[in-house]
N, C-alpha and C positions, 0 to 999 in steps of 0.2 A: 504494500500500500504506500502511495506517495503522500507525504505530509508537507504542506506549504504554510510557512509562518507569514501571515498577511502583514503583521507589524514590521517585520524585517524586509519584506519585498519592496524594492524601490522602482519596480517596473522597468528595469534596464533593458529587457528583451534579449539578454545573452542566452537565456534558456531556449528561446525560440530559434535562434541562429544555430545553436549546438544540437538541437534535437534531430536525429536522422530520420524520424518517422513523422515529423510535422504534427506532433501531438500537443505541443505547448501553445497556449494563447495567453493574452493579457486582457484581463477584465478591468473594470474601474477600480477594483479593490486590490488585485494581485495576480500573479501568474496562476494558470490553471492547466491541468493535464486532461486530455481527452481520452476517448476509448482506444485510440491507436497506441497509447503508451505501453511499452513493454518492460518498464522498470529497468532500463539498461544503465541508468546512472549518469549519463552524459551531462544532464542539466545540473545534477548535484555537484559535479566536479567544477563547473564553470561559474556557478553562482557566487558573486563576490561578497554577498551579504550573509551567506550561509542560511538562506531562507528555505531551502529545499532539502528534504531528507526522505529516505526510503526505509520503511519499516517492513522487514521481511519476517513473516510468521514462521517460527520453526515447525518443521514437519515432524509429527510424532512418530515414534518407532512403530506404533500400532498401525498407522497409515502406511508406512513403508513396507511393513510385513505382509500387506495384502498383495504385493507384487512379488511373484516368485517364478523362477525359471529363466533360462537363457533361450532366446529365439533367434534363429538364423534365417534371414530372408534369402531364399534361393532364386537367383536369376537364371533364366534358361536361354539356350540358344538352339536354333533349328538345325538339325543334322539328319539327313535322309528322311525328311518328312515328319520327324518327331521332335519334341521339345525336351532336350537333355539339360540337366544342371551344368553350369559352367564350372571350370576347374576351381575358381575362387570359392565356390560353395563348399567344396571338400576341405579347402584350407581353413575356412571359417568353422566348419564342423569340428576339425581337430582341435582348434583353439577353444571353441565353445565347449567341447567335452571336458577340457582341462578346467575351464572356469566353472562349469556346472558341478564338477566333482569337488572343487574347493568350497563351493557354496552348499553342497549336499542337495542339489536341486535337479530338476528335469531339463534335458536339452531337447528343444523343439526346433522344427524347421517348417517354414511356410513356403509352399510352392504354388504359383499362380499360372494359369494358362487355360487352354481348351482341352478337348478330349485327346490331344496328342501327347500329354505329359508322360514321360518315360523315366526309368531308373529310380522309381520310388523306393524299392527295397534296398537299393545301393546306398541311399541316404542313411538307412539304419546301419548298414555295415560300417559306415564311416562315423558312427557315434550317436546318431539321433535316437532319442527314446520315442519320440512322437512326430509324425509327419502330418501337417495340416494341409490338406489338398483342396485347393480352391479352383473349381472348374466352372467356366462360363464361356459361352460363345464370344462375348465382348472382350474376353481376355486373350483372344487368339494372338493379338499383337500387343506390344507394350504401348500403353498410353498413360501419361502422367495422372490424368483425372481418374481413370478406372482403377489403376493399381493403388493409387493413394486412398481412394474410397474404401477399397476392400481391406487394405492393410490397416488403415486407421480403425476400422470397425473391429477387426480381429484382435488387434492389440488392446483396444478398450475393453473387449470382452474377456480375454484370457489373462490380462494383466501380467505380462512377463516383467522380470526385474531388469533384464538386459536385452537389447535388440542390436544385432550386428548385420551390417550391409557390406557388400563388396563395393569398393570405390571405383566402379566402372562408370561409363557415361550415364547409363540408366540408374545405377545406384546413387550417383551424386545428384541426380534429378529428383529421385523419389524420397530419399532420406530427409532432406530439409523440409519438404512439403508435409510429410507425416509429422515431423517434429513441430512444425509451426501449427498444424491443425490440433495436435494434442498438447501444445504448450510445453514441450520438452526441450531439454538441452541436447546438443549434438556436437560430437568431436569428429572432425573430418581427417581423413588420411592418417589414421593411426599406424604406428609401427610397432607398438607394444600394448598388450592388455594383461592386467593382473587383478587379483582380488586382495585388498588390504585387510588388516586385522578387524576392521569394522564392517567387513563385507561390502565395501564400496568398490566399484569398478574403477581401477586406475588406468586411465587412457593416456598413452605416451605418443607424442607426435613432434616432428621438428618444428621449430619456431624461429623467428628472426632470420629468415633465409637459410635455415639449417644450422645456424651457429650454436643453438642450444636445443636440448630435448626437454619439452614441457610435459609435466605429469598433471593431468586434469581429472577432477572428480566432479560429480553432479549430486551433491548431498541433499538437495531440496526437491528433486523431481524424479519420478519413476514412470516408465522404464528409463534406464540409462542407455543412450544410443550412440553408436559409433560407426563410421565407415572405415574399412581397411583396404589398402591397396592390394591388388593381386600380387602373388609371389612373395608376400612379406612373411607369411607363416607356412611352414612345411605341412604336407599331408602325412601326418605320422600316426594316425589312428585308423586301423582297419581290422574288423573282426567279422568274418563271414558268418559266424554263428549268431551275431547280434541282429535281432529282428525288431524293427520299429513298429509301433502301433500306427496304422494309417487311418486318419479320421477325415472324412469329407465334410467340408464346411458349407452350410447352406448360405447362398448369396442372394442379395436383392440388388440388382444392377440393371439399369436401363440406359438407352442411348442418350437420353437428355442429360445424364450425368457426365458424359464424355464430350468435351467441347472440341477436341482435335482428333484427327485420324490420319494414318499414314496413307498417302495417295500413291507415292512412288519412292523407291529407294534408288539413289544415284551414287555410284562410286566415283569419288573425285580424284582418285589416283589410279595408276595403271600397274600397281604393284602385284607381282605374282608370288612373292615370297610370303612364307607364313608369318603370322604376328610374332613380335618379339617375345611376348609373354609365353608362347608355346615352344620357342626355339630351344633346342638342346645345346647348340654350339653357336656362339655369337662372336664375331670379330668387329670391334668398335674402333672407329677412327676419331682422333682428336684434332686439336688446333693445328697440328703439323700438316694436315692434309687439306690444303686450301684450294685445290683445283680438282676437277673431275679426272684429269690425267693421273694425278697422284692416287685418287680413290680407286682407280681401276685395278691396281695391284691388290689393294685390300679386299676389293670385291672378288677378285679371282681366288684369293686365299680362302675366303669364306666359302665359296662354291666347292673348292677342292676338298675342304674339310666337311662338307655336307651341312654347313651352317648358313647363317644370314648375316648381312652387313648392318651395323648400327653406327651411331655417331653420338658425340657429346654435343652440348648446346651450341657452341660457336659455329659448327658446320651447318646445323639446321638454320640458324639465324642468317647465315650467308646464302641460304637457298640451295646448298649442295645436296641435301637429302631432306625428305619431308619430315614433318613433326612425328609421324608414326614410327620413325626410325630412331627417335631420340631416347636416350637412357638418362635417367636422373630424376630429381625431385619434381621438375616441371615436365617430365616426359614419362617414360615407362619404368615400372619396377619389375625387375627380371630375376630369375633364379636358374640359369642354365647350368648344365654340367661343366661346360668349359667357356670361359670368358677371356678373350684376348684383347687387351687394351693397347692400342697403338698410338703413341704420342699424346696420351691423356695424363695430365698431371695428377688428377685425383682430388678435385675440389669437393668439399663436403656435400654440395648439392648433387654431384655425380655419384659419390659413394653411397648415398642413401638409396639410389636406384639399382645398384648392382652388387652390394656387399653380401647378398644372399647366394651368389654364385658358388658352386661347389669347388671349382678350381679356377684360379685367376692367374693369368700370365700377363705381365706388364712390360712394355718396351718404351723407354723414355731416355732422352739424352741427359736429363738432370738426375744425378744420383740421389738427390734429396727430395725428389718428387713424393708427395704424400701417398700416392697409390702403391708405392713399394712396401708400405707398412702393412698392407693387407694382402699383398700378392703372394701366391705360393711359389712363383718363379719370377724373378725380376731380371731384365736384360737392360744394361745401360748402353745405349747406342742409338744410331739413326734408325727410326722405325721402318722407313721405306727400304733401307738396305737389308734389314733383317727379314722383311717380308719377301724381298726378291730372292734371298738365300733359301728361305723356306720353300718358295715356289719351285726353285730349281731342284731341291731334294725331293719334293712331292711329285714332280713331273718325271723324275728319273726312277 
């Protein structure tokens, strides 16, 4: 609740200028907050008279205890005419199983689509205790309105304590809308999740350009919600004997609830290579490869090894490779079996995206390059010369 001291307020209007939601107005007596106010506290910080305060009512442990269980939102992709859970779903289930065990609670997964949903029993093998199956013809394709309506309704009904999304394009679109509708907190792009002594979800993510790792909790709202980038957590839980309870959820959904629909899908690139998130071998070029001619050798090496070519941010900004090929905090998070870094120094933003690689080979002229600290094998030298030597040996 917002408290405004009318005697202290001098109607300076700084609160109006600072409010990002346009919720503040000035009456004849003092400042006043409208229904748009989210209690973000911006006006409190700028008020020179100290006339504005926010009173937050502590949430009782009894109210928090009503929320129980970990819920994973399963995003699907179409393969061979069926809707299969994406790889990130199994990553979230492995981490969710760990969190649920620490809490002593149930691990649930919600999967939405039409009658083409597949691999439901596989979700149980990867740790789920219960599968919430949401089937409706209007869920045939992803729509923000439709999926938000369904997910918000289910969450409000079952009251999980934790909800996890994959930080995919669809997940990043869906999670904040559900959080806004249910008035929840949301931590985006988490790289770590844990449970503290008070059973709070500790959500870790890079902050200030990757220079620090922030630990975030949401003590006043439930469920606690987070998005997690693909390839951050390993798929380390599988038990073929574990069978999940599959529960079909009855839905009320009509066309008037969905304001947008997919008319046509257009591919803006002519890439034939697999997505970086799925690649087992990746050859990544850095700042030293400033022309397409130099990149050709790196591309040849990737093909010879049966891998794909990637890049650090400078090459993408120069237009040498599309953004879909970028590795790092503002690009893709990957976890290949082999990662070869050519001419990449290893800035924090880049390391965030690739330090989950199983084996890292780094080539750089600077012996003090940060990437050598995490590399399994480091070569000090000219990257292009090393690549040419490798190509010669591979071709022979």
